[in-house]
C-alpha positions in Angstrom: 0.0 0.1 0.0 1.2 3.5 -0.9 2.2 5.1 2.3 2.3 8.8 1.0 -0.1 11.1 2.7 -1.0 8.6 5.4 -0.5 9.5 9.2 0.0 6.6 11.5 -1.0 7.2 15.1 -0.1 4.9 17.9 -2.4 5.0 21.0 -1.0 2.3 23.2 -0.5 4.4 26.3 -4.2 5.7 26.1 -6.3 2.5 24.9 -4.0 0.0 26.6 -4.5 1.9 29.7 -8.1 0.4 30.1 -6.3 -2.8 31.3 -3.7 -1.2 33.5 -5.6 1.8 34.9 -3.0 3.8 32.9 -0.1 2.5 35.0 2.9 1.5 32.8 6.4 0.5 33.9 8.8 3.3 33.2 11.0 0.9 31.3 8.4 0.1 29.0 7.4 3.7 28.2 11.0 4.7 27.7 11.8 1.8 25.3 8.5 2.4 23.6 9.0 6.1 22.8 12.7 5.4 21.8 11.5 2.9 19.2 8.5 4.9 17.7 10.5 7.5 15.4 12.3 4.6 13.6 9.0 2.7 13.0 7.3 5.0 10.8 4.9 6.1 13.5 3.9 9.9 12.9 1.9 10.5 16.3 1.9 9.1 19.7 -1.1 9.4 21.9 0.2 9.9 25.4 -3.1 9.0 27.3 -6.0 11.0 28.7 -6.0 14.4 30.0 -8.9 15.1 32.5 -10.0 18.4 33.9 -11.3 16.6 37.2 -8.8 14.4 38.9 -10.0 10.8 39.6 -8.2 7.5 40.6 -6.4 6.9 37.2 -2.8 6.0 36.8 -0.5 8.7 35.6 -1.2 8.1 31.7 -4.9 8.4 32.5 -4.6 11.9 34.1 -1.8 13.7 32.1 0.7 15.3 32.7 1.4 13.0 35.6 3.1 10.6 33.3 5.1 13.0 31.4 8.3 13.0 33.4 11.7 14.4 32.2 13.1 10.9 31.6 10.7 10.5 28.7 12.1 13.4 26.8 15.7 12.0 27.4 14.5 8.6 25.9 13.7 10.2 22.5 16.3 10.6 19.7 17.3 14.3 19.4 16.4 14.5 15.8 13.0 12.7 16.1 9.9 14.1 14.2 7.1 12.6 16.4 4.1 14.6 17.2 2.4 14.2 20.5 -1.4 13.9 21.2 -3.7 13.6 24.2 -7.3 12.5 24.3 -10.2 14.3 26.3 -13.5 12.7 26.9 -16.6 15.0 25.8 -18.0 13.9 29.1 -15.0 15.8 30.9 -16.0 19.0 29.1 -19.3 19.4 30.6 -18.2 21.3 33.7 -15.9 24.3 32.7 -17.4 27.0 30.3 -16.6 25.8 26.7 -14.6 28.9 25.9 -12.2 28.1 28.7 -11.5 24.6 27.7 -8.4 25.3 25.7 -6.8 27.7 28.2 -7.5 25.0 31.1 -5.8 22.2 29.0 -2.9 24.5 28.0 -2.3 25.2 31.6 -2.8 21.6 32.9 -0.4 20.2 30.4 2.2 23.0 30.8 4.4 21.1 33.2 4.8 17.9 31.0 8.1 17.2 29.5 6.7 16.4 26.1 5.2 19.1 23.7 1.5 18.2 23.0 0.4 19.5 19.7 -2.9 17.6 19.1 -5.9 17.0 21.3 -8.4 14.3 20.2 -11.9 14.8 21.3 -13.9 11.7 21.8 -17.6 12.2 21.5 -20.6 10.1 20.6 -21.8 10.7 17.0 -25.0 12.2 18.1 -23.5 14.5 20.6 -21.0 16.0 18.2 -22.5 19.5 18.1 -22.2 19.7 21.9 -18.5 20.1 21.7 -18.4 22.8 19.0 -17.5 25.6 21.3 -14.9 23.6 23.4 -13.3 22.6 19.9 -12.9 26.2 18.8 -11.5 27.0 22.2 -8.8 24.2 21.9 -8.0 25.6 18.4 -7.8 29.0 19.8 -5.2 27.7 22.4 -3.1 26.4 19.6 -4.0 22.8 19.4 -4.7 20.8 16.3 -8.0 19.0 17.1 -9.1 15.7 16.0 -12.6 14.5 16.6 -13.2 10.9 17.4 -16.9 10.0 16.6 -17.7 7.2 19.1 -20.1 4.3 18.1 -20.4 5.8 14.6 -21.6 2.3 13.3 -24.9 2.7 15.2 -25.9 6.0 13.3 -28.8 5.9 11.0 -28.7 7.8 7.6 -30.6 10.7 9.2 -28.2 10.8 12.3 -25.2 10.5 9.9 -26.5 13.6 8.1 -26.9 15.7 11.2 -23.4 14.5 12.6 -21.8 15.6 9.4 -23.5 18.9 9.5 -22.2 19.4 13.1 -18.6 18.4 12.0 -18.6 21.0 9.1 -19.9 23.7 11.5 -16.8 23.2 13.7 -14.5 24.7 11.3 -10.8 23.3 10.6 -10.0 20.0 12.0 -6.8 17.9 12.0 -8.9 14.7 11.2 -12.3 13.4 11.8 -12.2 9.7 12.9 -14.7 6.8 12.6 -14.3 5.2 15.9 -15.4 1.6 16.0 -16.1 1.7 19.8 -18.3 -1.5 20.0 -16.0 -3.5 17.4 -19.1 -3.6 15.3 -17.9 -2.3 12.0 -17.7 -4.6 8.9 -15.5 -3.7 5.9 -18.4 -2.7 3.6 -19.9 -0.3 6.4 -16.3 1.0 7.0 -15.9 2.0 3.3 -19.4 3.4 3.3 -18.6 5.7 6.3 -15.1 6.8 5.2 -16.7 7.8 1.7 -19.4 9.7 3.3 -17.1 11.8 5.6 -14.4 12.1 3.0 -16.6 13.8 0.6 -19.1 15.7 3.0 -16.4 17.8 4.9 -13.0 19.0 4.5 -10.9 17.3 7.3 -8.8 14.1 6.6 -10.9 11.0 7.7 -9.3 8.6 10.2 -10.2 5.1 11.4 -9.7 3.9 14.9 -10.7 0.0 14.7 -11.5 -2.6 17.5 -10.9 -6.3 17.0 -14.1 -7.8 18.5 -14.8 -9.8 15.3 -11.2 -10.0 14.1 -11.7 -7.1 11.6 -9.5 -4.5 13.1 -6.6 -4.7 10.5 -8.9 -5.4 7.7 -11.1 -2.5 8.4 -8.0 -0.2 8.7 -6.7 -1.4 5.4 -10.2 -1.0 3.7 -10.6 2.5 5.2 -7.3 3.6 3.8 -8.1 2.1 0.5 -11.4 4.1 0.6 -9.6 7.4 1.2 -8.9 7.6 5.0 -5.5 9.3 5.8 -5.2 8.9 9.6 -4.7 5.3 10.7 -4.7 4.2 14.3 -3.0 1.2 15.9 -1.5 -0.2 19.1 1.4 -2.3 20.2 0.4 -5.9 20.2 -3.2 -4.7 19.7 -3.4 -3.8 23.5 -6.6 -1.7 24.0 -10.0 -1.6 25.5 -12.0 -4.8 25.2 -10.8 -6.9 22.3 -8.0 -4.6 21.6 -7.2 -2.6 18.4 -5.3 -2.9 15.0 -2.0 -4.2 15.9 0.8 -1.6 14.9 3.2 -4.4 14.3 0.8 -5.8 11.4 -0.3 -2.5 10.0 3.3 -1.2 9.6 4.4 -4.0 7.4 1.2 -3.7 5.2 2.5 0.0 4.7 5.8 -1.2 3.7 8.0 -1.1 6.7 10.6 -3.9 6.5 12.2 -6.2 9.0 15.1 -4.0 9.9 12.8 -1.1 11.1 10.4 -3.6 12.7 13.0 -5.3 14.9 13.0 -2.9 17.8 9.2 -3.1 18.0 9.2 -6.9 18.2 11.8 -6.8 20.8 9.6 -4.3 22.8 6.7 -6.7 22.5 8.6 -9.6 23.8 10.1 -7.8 26.7 7.1 -5.9 27.9 3.9 -6.9 26.0 4.0 -10.6 26.3 3.9 -10.3 30.2 1.1 -7.8 30.0 -0.8 -10.1 27.7 -0.3 -13.0 29.9 -1.9 -11.0 32.8 -4.6 -9.1 31.0 -5.5 -11.4 28.1 -7.0 -8.9 25.6 -7.8 -9.8 22.0 -10.7 -11.1 20.1 -12.7 -14.0 21.5 -16.2 -15.6 21.1 -17.7 -13.3 23.7 -16.2 -10.1 22.1 -17.5 -11.3 18.6 -20.9 -11.7 20.1 -20.6 -8.3 21.7 -19.6 -6.9 18.3 -22.4 -8.4 16.4 -25.0 -7.3 19.1 -23.8 -3.8 19.8 -22.7 -4.7 23.4 -20.3 -2.1 25.1 -16.9 -3.8 25.3 -16.5 -3.1 29.0 -19.3 -5.6 29.7 -17.2 -8.3 28.1 -14.1 -7.2 29.7 -15.6 -7.3 33.2 -17.3 -10.6 32.6 -14.0 -12.1 31.4 -12.3 -10.9 34.5 -14.9 -12.4 36.7 -12.9 -15.7 37.1 -15.8 -17.1 39.3 -18.0 -17.5 36.0 -17.9 -20.8 33.8 -18.4 -20.7 30.1 -22.3 -21.3 30.3 -22.6 -18.5 32.9 -20.7 -16.1 30.7 -22.9 -16.9 27.8 -26.0 -16.3 30.0 -24.7 -12.9 31.1 -23.8 -11.8 27.5 -27.3 -13.2 26.2 -29.0 -11.1 28.8 -27.0 -8.0 27.6 -27.8 -8.7 24.1 -31.6 -8.4 24.9 -31.0 -5.2 27.0 -30.0 -1.7 25.8 -26.3 -2.2 26.3 -24.3 0.0 23.9 -23.5 2.2 26.8 -21.9 0.8 30.0 -23.8 0.6 33.2 -22.5 -0.9 36.4 -26.0 -1.7 37.4 -26.7 -3.5 34.3 -23.6 -5.5 34.6 -24.5 -6.6 38.1 -28.0 -7.6 36.9 -26.3 -9.7 34.0 -24.0 -11.4 36.4 -26.9 -11.9 38.8 -28.8 -13.7 36.1 -25.6 -15.7 35.2 -24.8 -17.3 38.5 -26.9 -18.2 41.6 -24.6 -17.8 44.7 -23.9 -14.4 46.0 -20.7 -13.4 48.0 -22.4 -12.0 51.1 -24.7 -15.0 51.3 -21.7 -17.5 51.0 -19.7 -15.7 53.7 -22.7 -15.4 56.1 -22.9 -19.2 56.3 -19.6 -19.3 58.3 -19.5 -18.8 61.9 -16.0 -17.1 61.4 -14.6 -15.1 58.5 -10.8 -14.5 58.0 -9.7 -12.0 55.5 -6.2 -11.6 54.0 -5.2 -7.9 54.0 -3.1 -6.9 50.8 -5.0 -7.5 47.5 -8.3 -8.5 49.5 -9.1 -5.5 51.8 -6.3 -3.1 50.8 -5.2 -2.3 47.1 -1.5 -2.6 48.0 -0.1 -5.5 46.1 1.7 -3.3 43.4 2.4 -0.7 45.7 4.6 -3.4 47.8 6.3 -4.4 44.7 7.3 -0.7 44.1 8.6 -0.5 47.6 10.7 -3.7 47.2 12.3 -1.9 44.1 12.9 1.2 46.0 14.5 -0.6 48.8 17.0 -2.3 46.5 17.5 0.5 44.2 21.4 0.3 44.5 21.3 -3.4 43.4 21.8 -4.4 39.6 18.4 -4.0 37.8 18.3 -7.7 36.6 18.7 -8.8 40.2 16.0 -6.5 41.4 13.7 -7.9 38.8 14.4 -11.5 40.4 13.6 -10.2 43.6 10.2 -8.9 42.4 9.4 -11.8 40.5 9.9 -13.9 43.7 8.1 -11.4 45.8 5.0 -11.9 43.4 5.3 -15.6 43.2 5.4 -16.0 47.0 3.1 -13.0 47.9 1.5 -13.7 51.3 4.5 -14.9 52.9 5.9 -13.0 56.0 8.5 -10.3 55.5 11.2 -12.3 57.1 10.5 -15.3 54.7 10.7 -12.8 51.7 14.0 -11.4 52.7 15.5 -14.9 53.3 15.1 -15.4 49.5 16.4 -12.0 48.6 19.3 -12.7 50.8 20.2 -16.0 49.3 20.1 -14.4 45.8 22.2 -11.6 46.8 24.8 -14.0 48.4 24.8 -15.9 45.1 25.7 -12.6 43.2 28.4 -11.7 45.7 26.4 -8.7 46.8 25.9 -9.7 50.5 27.8 -11.4 53.2 26.4 -14.7 54.8 25.1 -12.6 57.8 21.4 -12.7 57.1 20.5 -10.7 60.1 22.7 -7.8 59.1 21.2 -7.9 55.5 17.6 -8.0 57.0 18.2 -5.0 59.4 19.5 -2.9 56.6 17.2 -3.8 53.6 14.1 -4.8 55.4 14.6 -1.5 57.2 14.7 0.4 53.8 11.6 -1.5 52.8 9.8 -0.6 56.0 10.7 3.1 55.5 9.2 3.0 52.0 6.0 1.4 53.5 5.7 3.8 56.4 5.4 6.7 53.9 3.2 4.9 51.4 1.0 2.3 52.9 -1.2 4.3 55.1 -2.4 6.0 52.0 -3.3 2.7 50.1 -7.0 2.6 49.2 -9.3 -0.1 50.1 -10.0 -2.8 47.4 -13.3 -2.2 45.7 -16.4 -3.0 47.9 -14.1 -4.3 50.8 -16.0 -1.7 53.1 -19.5 -2.9 51.9 -18.8 -6.6 52.6 -16.9 -6.2 55.8 -19.4 -3.7 57.3 -22.3 -5.9 56.1 -20.9 -9.0 57.9 -20.0 -7.0 61.0 -23.6 -5.9 61.2 -24.7 -9.5 61.2 -22.5 -10.0 64.3 -20.1 -12.5 62.4 -16.8 -12.7 64.0 -14.2 -11.1 61.6 -10.4 -11.5 61.7 -7.4 -10.5 59.5 -4.4 -12.8 59.0 -1.6 -11.1 57.1 2.2 -11.3 56.5 2.2 -7.6 57.0 3.6 -6.4 60.4 0.8 -6.0 62.8 1.3 -2.3 63.5 1.2 -1.5 59.9 -1.8 -3.7 59.2 -3.7 -1.8 62.1 -2.7 1.7 60.8 -3.9 1.0 57.2 -7.2 -0.5 58.4 -7.8 2.3 60.7 -7.1 4.8 57.9 -9.6 3.0 55.8 -12.2 3.0 58.5 -12.4 -0.7 58.9 -10.4 -1.5 62.0 -13.4 -1.7 64.4 -15.1 -4.4 62.3 -12.5 -7.0 63.3 -12.1 -9.0 66.5 -8.3 -9.2 65.9 -5.8 -8.3 63.3 -2.8 -10.9 63.3 0.2 -10.0 61.4 4.0 -10.5 61.9 7.1 -12.7 61.1 5.6 -16.1 61.5 4.0 -18.1 58.7 0.4 -17.4 58.0 -0.7 -21.1 59.1 0.3 -20.1 62.6 -1.7 -17.0 62.6 -4.6 -18.8 61.5 -4.2 -21.4 64.2 -4.1 -18.5 66.6 -7.5 -17.3 65.1 -9.1 -20.7 65.6 -7.9 -20.7 69.3 -9.1 -17.2 70.0 -12.5 -17.8 68.3 -12.9 -21.1 69.8 -13.8 -22.4 66.3 -13.3 -25.6 64.4 -11.5 -25.4 61.1 -14.5 -26.5 59.3 -16.5 -23.5 60.5 -13.9 -20.9 59.2 -13.3 -19.6 55.8 -10.1 -17.6 54.6 -10.7 -14.9 52.0 -7.5 -14.5 50.2 -5.7 -13.8 46.8 -2.5 -15.6 46.7 -0.9 -19.2 46.7 0.5 -18.7 50.1 -3.1 -18.1 51.3 -4.3 -21.4 49.8 -1.5 -23.3 51.3 -2.1 -21.9 54.8 -5.8 -22.7 54.6 -5.3 -26.3 53.3 -2.7 -26.9 56.2 -5.3 -26.3 58.8 -8.3 -27.6 56.8 -9.9 -24.2 56.6 -12.0 -23.4 53.6 -10.9 -20.9 51.1 -12.2 -18.3 48.8 -10.3 -16.8 46.2 -10.5 -13.1 45.3 -8.9 -12.5 41.9 -9.2 -8.9 40.9 -5.9 -7.7 42.6 -3.8 -11.0 42.7 -0.7 -11.6 40.6 -1.6 -15.0 39.1 -4.7 -16.6 37.5 -6.8 -19.0 39.5 -5.6 -22.1 37.9 -2.0 -21.2 39.2 -3.2 -20.2 42.6 -5.1 -23.4 43.1 -3.0 -25.9 41.4 -2.0 -29.4 43.2 -4.9 -29.6 45.5 -7.1 -32.3 43.9 -10.4 -32.9 45.5 -10.3 -29.6 47.5 -13.1 -27.1 46.3 -12.4 -23.5 46.4 -14.9 -20.7 45.7 -13.8 -17.8 43.4 -15.0 -14.2 43.1 -13.7 -11.3 41.2 -13.9 -8.7 44.0 -15.8 -8.0 47.3 -19.1 -6.7 45.9 -21.7 -8.4 48.3 -23.7 -9.5 45.4 -20.8 -10.7 43.4 -21.3 -14.1 41.7 -19.4 -17.0 43.4 -18.2 -19.9 41.5 -17.1 -23.2 42.9 -14.0 -24.8 41.4 -12.4 -28.0 42.4 -8.7 -27.7 43.0 -6.6 -28.5 39.9 -4.4 -31.6 39.8 -1.2 -30.1 38.3 
């Protein structure tokens, strides 16, 4: 395909952020930006800029992610342009005439120069952003308009949308955004032709891969006259993902030598992300694309490890009959309720005693603790620190002392520590504790933890916490989250978790058969099995999928739930043999 006149935009950091909450490792972002100029990518979309702060990661609330190291990662002679996206819903608050100045002021501290703003708006709301678009233009930005869910528009709605676009004045590009992954090639060609001939701005295509058509639709769009083409690395993006940039670039004529750094980037950084988040086309996403179901429903259903295949199909079948082109948490809950019979609150209420793990179950602190390990060993070689963090994730749930025994062993093997473990522990566990002292008390509660804990406490069910976190630290973070008073005792410290569970059985005067441990890690499973306690796995914040957490426990059932929503569906899974 002739590349002349085409603009290739990569939006990995923005669209891929739907899986990571817009958190990306610094090493990934630096290597990604360093590679882009040599790949034939013209524009990099850096993420979202929001006029109201929320709980998103740094690339979801720019300019937080735009640190000076990113500028240093780029070749001095690069010609990349940088874009950000703003959602039309975020433009409702401020006066439209002030939007451009507000964005300019907000992005000023960032280390990379933003030239383009992409405004995401549903096709039938395009006229509502006319004044804001004008303000952005007056502030010096080039503006692209991303027309969301454009495939749903009727002929009359397309005519009205086209009129609104014309009335906006000069635009860098007008995008056909396949938000639901519902576009087929013939419809893609029809829409591109309509907007190419009906207004003056270049037409763009932003494709999603629900039905496996992302690359095909992008190529068809270009052949039909679209000049702006979107893609993401390894297709990482909302729902089923996007056009894979590593497939689009060869279609546009890029050869192996230029693509090699991109493939290396994928192997180093995106294969692990794929293992964790599992985006990409699937049967459920295909059904969603065919039935105009918002991709977030499928993403949440797929993340619900407690659902089997038939339950997932029942949920998506319910959504296909509902009005589900827009996402609603209430409608998702209803779909999940239709799919599965047992509810978390009812399951837990059947036990005379409920024990909660802390990190990744009550407090969203798993990744925070990984970051603290990295900081504590900042002076060590990077490859060894990565071994430390891999080991930390693999054995998450152990006591602190057990973790540092492993760190010490690896340090001795590399000649970076003496055989004296106690000296090593005092120094480096102290550095780790200092990091936690600053950051841990501010860790947020896990989603819906307060609802479930307070609901069980209101029923006067004895609740306990068993954690590898030191007791004082655990008490402080629970107190900060307003949950401390719900628990009879919080047991943390240096001993293995099984001993803390045994102490809870003694304090509660309970038989192991009357107790359930709610946890998120392999270590939690092993501790529960050692004492014959039932186990309920929470998957949302854990490091590994259920089949890895529950392996090698044949015949022992485990209940699985995604998070602590009281009405979350609970699935019973028998432990895997290997």
